[in-house]
N, C-alpha and C positions, 0 to 999 in steps of 0.2 A: 792242485788240491781242491777238493770240494769245500765250500764255505757254508753249507747248510746241513742239518741233520733231521731225519724223520724219527718218529717214535720207534719204528722198527730198528733204527740204527742204535738207539739206546739199548734195546734188548740184545742186539748183536754184540755190542761192546761189552756189556756186563756178563755175557755168556761165552765170550771168547775163551777158547781152551787155555788154561793156565792163569786166567785172570780172576777167577772166582775167589781163590784163597787170598790174594793180595787185596782185593776189593773189600772183603769182610774184615780182614786184619786192619786195613787202613781206617775203616769206620771206627773201630775201637780205639785206635791210636789217635785219631784226629778229633773225636768227640769232645775231649776236654780242652781243645786248643783255645777256646775263648773263655775257659773256666779257670785255668791255672792262675793267670795273672789276677783275675778278679777275686778268686778265693784267697789268694795271698794278701791282697789289699784288705779284704774284709777281716781276715784273720789278724793281721797286724793292727787294724783299727780297733778290733774288739779287745785285744790284749794291751794296747797302749792308750786307747782312748783318743787318739789323734788321727784325724783324717789327713792332716798335712804330712805326718810321718808315713802313713800308709800309702799316700800318693807318691812319695819319693821312692819308696820301696817298689811299688808297682811299676813306676816309670823306669827304674833300673832294670827290672826284669824285661820290659819291653825293648829297651836298648840292647840287651843281651840277645833277644830273639832276632833283632835286625842284623846284628853282626853274625850270629850263629847260622842264620839261613844262608849267608854267602859262603862262609868258611866250610860248613858241612856240605853245601852243594858242590863246591869245587873238589872236595875230597871224594864225594860219591862219583863225580864224573871221572876222576882219576883212577879210583880203585874199585868202582862198583859200589852199590848201596849197602851190602851186607856188613862188611867190617866197620865202616864209619858209623852206621846206625847202632851196632852192638856196643861200640866204644862210647858213643854219646849216651846210650841208655845207662851204662854203668856209671858214668860221671854224673848224669842227671839224677839218678837215684841217690847218689852220695850227697849232692848239693841240696836236694830237697830235704833229706834227713838233717843236714847241717842247718838249713834255714829254719826248720821246725825247732831244732834245739836252741838256736839263737833267739827265736821269738819267745820260747818258753822260759829262758833264763833272763829275759829282759835286756838283751844286748842293745848297745847303742846303734844309732843310725849308721855310724862309721863302719859297723860290722854288717848290719842288715843289708845295706845297699849293695856292697860288692858281692855278697852271697846271692842276693836276688839276681844280680847281673849274671852270675855264673849259672843260676838255674835257667835263665832265659837262653844263655849262650849254648848250653848243652841240651836244651829241649830237642828231642829227636825230630828231625825234619822229614817225617814220613810223607807229608803233603807234597814236598818237592820231589821226593823219590817216586811217589805214586804218579804224579803228573808226568814225569819223564818216562815211566814204565810204559805208558800208552804208546809212545813213539817207538819203543823197542819191540813191542809185542803185536800191536795192531797196525795193519797196513794203512798208508796214507789214504784219506778219503773221508766220507761222511761218517763212517763208523768211528774213526779216531776222533773226529770233531765231537761226536756224541760223548766220547770218553772225557774229553776236555770239559764239555758242558756239564757232565755229571760231576766232575771234580768241583767246579764252581758252585753248582747247585747244592751239593752235599755240604760244602763249606758254609754256605749261607744258612743251611739248616742247623749246623753246629753252632753258628753264632746266634741262633735263636734259642737253642736249648741250653748252651753253656752258661750264660749269665743267670738263667732261671734256676739251674741246678746249683750254681754257686750261692745264690741268694737263699735257696731252700736249705742247703747243708750248713750254712753259717749259723742257723738257728738250732743246730744239734747241740747236745750238752757240751761238746768240745768244739771250739771255733775252728780248729785246724782240720776238721773232718773233710771238708771240701778239697783241701790241698792234697790230702792223702789219697782220697778216692780218685781224684783227677789224675794224679801222678801214677797211681797203680794202673788205671785204665790205659794211660799213654805208654807205660812200660810194657805191659802185657801185649798190647796191640803192636807196638814197635818191634818187639822180639819176634812175635809171630810173623809179621811182615818181612823182617830181615831174613828169617830162616826159611821162608817159603821157597820151594824149588824154582819157581819162575824168577823170583827176585835174585836168588843165588846164581842163576844162570846168566844174569846180565853181565856183560863184559864192557870195559871201557872202549870207546870209539876213538879213532885218530883225532887229535885236537891240535890247535895251534898254541904253542907255548908263549903266552903273553902275560905280563903282570896284570893287564886289564881284564884278562879272562873273557867272559861273555861280553863285557862292555867294550871290547875291541871293535865290535860292530857298531857303526853309527845308528843303524836301525834299532839295535837293542837299546841304545841310550835313549832313543825317542820313545820306545815302549815304556822304559822305566820312567820317563818324564810324564807320560800319560798316567801311569800308575800313581805317581806322586800327586798329580792333580786330583785324581780319584780319591786318594786317601785324605788329602787336605780338605776337600769339599765335605766328605763324610765327617771329618774331625770337628769342623765348625758346627755341624748340625747335631752331632752326638752330645755336645755340651749344651747347646742352646735349647734343645727339646726338653730335657729334664728341668732346666732353669725355668722354662715357660710353664711347666706343670707346677713347679714349686711356687712361682709367683701367683698362680691361679688357686693356690691352696690345696693342691692335690699332689703331694710329693711322690706318692707311690705310683702315679699314673705315667710318669716319664718313661720307665722301662717298657710298659705296655704299648705306649705310642710308638716307640722305636721298633717294637716287634711287628708293627703293621707294615713298615716298609720292607721288612725281611720277608713277610708273607707274599706281598706283591712281587718282590724280586724273584722268588722261587717260581711263582705261577707264570710270570711273563718270561722268565728265563728260558723255560722249556719251549714256549711258543716262538720266541725270538730266534732260537737256534734252528728252527725249521725254515725260516725265511729271514735271515739277517739282512739288515740294510744300514749303510751301503754295503754292497758285496765286497768291493776291493778293501783289503785290510788297511791300506794307507789312508783311506778316507774314513773308514769305520771308526778308528781310534779317536780322531779329533771330533767327529760328529757326535759320537756317543757321549764324550766328556762334555762337549758344549751343550748338548741337549739336557744332560743331567744338571748342569749349572743353571740353565734357563728355568727348568722345572723347579729348582730350589727356591726361586723367587716367590713361588706360591706360598712357601712357608712364612714369608714376611708379611703376608696379608693378615691383618688382625681379625680372625673369625672365631676365636675361642678354641678350647681344646678339641671339640668335635671337628671343627674345620681344620685344625692343625693335623688331626689324625687322618682326615680324608686327603689332605695335601701330601702327607707322608706316604700314604698308600700309592698315590700317583707318582711321586718322586722315586719311590723304590723300584718302579718297573725297570729302570735303567741300571740297576746295580749289578745283577748277574750277567746281563749282556756285556758289560764292560769287563768283568772278571774273566768271562769266557774269551773275549777278544784278546785280552792280554796274554792268556795262555796259548791261544791259537797263533798269535803273532810271533811267539818265541820260535816256532818251527820255521817261520819265514826269515827271521833276522839273526838268530843265535848262531855263532860259529860252531862248526862241527865239534862234537864232544863236550859241549858246555850246557846242555839242556837243563840239567838239574841246577847248576849254578845260576843260569839265566832266570829260572823261576824263583830262585832265592833272591835275585836282585829285584824282581817284581814285588816279592813279599817285603823286602827292605824298603823299597820306594813307597809302598802303601803305608808301612809302619811309620816311616819318617813323616809322611804327609799327615797321618793321623795325629802325630805328636805336635806338629806345627799348627794344625788346625785347632786342636783342642786347647793348646796353650793360648793362642791368639783369641779364640772364641771366649775363653773365660774372662780375659781382660775386657773384651767388648761388651759382654753381658753385664759386667759390674759397672762399667762406665757409661754405656749408652743403651743397654737393654737388649733383649733377645732379637728384636727386629734387625738391629745392626749386624748381629752375628750371622743371621740368615742371608742378608744382603752380601756380606763379606764372603760367605760360602759360594754364592753365585759369581761374584766378581773374580775371586781367585780361580774358580773352575774355568771360567771363560778366558781368563788371561793365559792359563796354561794350555787350554785347548787351542788358543791362537798360536802358541809356540809349537804345539804338536802339528798343527796345520802347516806352519812354516817349514817344519822339518819332515813333512810327510814323504818327500822324495826318498829319504833314507830307508823308510820302510818298504816303499815300492821297489827299491833297488835290491832288497833282500840282503843276503850275506855277501860282502865284497870278496872277490877272488883274492887269495893271498898273493903277495908280490913274489917274484921269482926267487929272491934271496930268502924268503920266508919258508919256501917249500921244504928246505932242508931241516927246518925246525919242527916239522910235523912228527909227532911221536908215533911209534909203531902201534 
């Protein structure tokens, strides 16, 4: 398999027969992916006046997404994407309506948190299905890699636009406007994607029946570990940057500063996909994570907000390359028939890493200042990069051949 993509490969990927409809539909479905949770947080905060309550509700939704990405991924691998997506859309719509009703009547946290978890759990995982579709429709090679890179780059764009839209819509006369618009976009895009002829034509592939699913592969566990370190490093930084802006007396600048590393991530992501380094995937995963951690040390240098912004721009260059590498590595390590679930595990690993990093960063910022949080981001990233390096052989080995007694368990 080729490990680099040219600009012509991006054009070829996006114009592959049968892919235009799913690509456009997935854009609409995934645009609110970074908007739903934040809109819910801002909505609850406006209605309750409590950031603590809003944070717990948002965290519950995030946990739901982490669980749902695996459950839905396994169902889509087993039954194809159409039916699971349509069921999740129906449940998601119902739980969003229930969440809005609960907020409006002033329900207690004991009600809001489980409902928010259900919202996250049923959020349609079009991203996982879209990523898996490239391996079904596009032949292996640089064009497919360009498709994976496009997925990572487009997600980064959504993470730039989503929070901005959520912040804008919370100022509407009704604070729940962002939740409704985000959910409507996700529902329409998901139904469109699920009913597209190319998506409906996807059939399950033979798979090994294992309780571990995609994680039955040691290489897949190593990829998930790399994704965990990636999310953890980002989590530390995402809390420390707004804290640094607040300490400097410019609370509103925090979000703008974080958008700088998203911009450099998209720009460098395209260039990196043309000549990725290192080329072997088993080396690329630990090197990219380790490089990201080392660059994060630049954030700890006291240079004021302008210097912090410049450092974030530099650090951001290695975000999309890692996301693309995680996606491409799945093809090398995921057991047959588990591609969608495997991507769900990557999403979950990143989400868990974000939660760990954000919670620990908040404690460090309050006790020792933002510099300590930035150093912790680098240390945690380097530590996990070291583990990924130690287990790099599992990625190089790819998918282990099933044992003779397991062959009979292969589903038709």
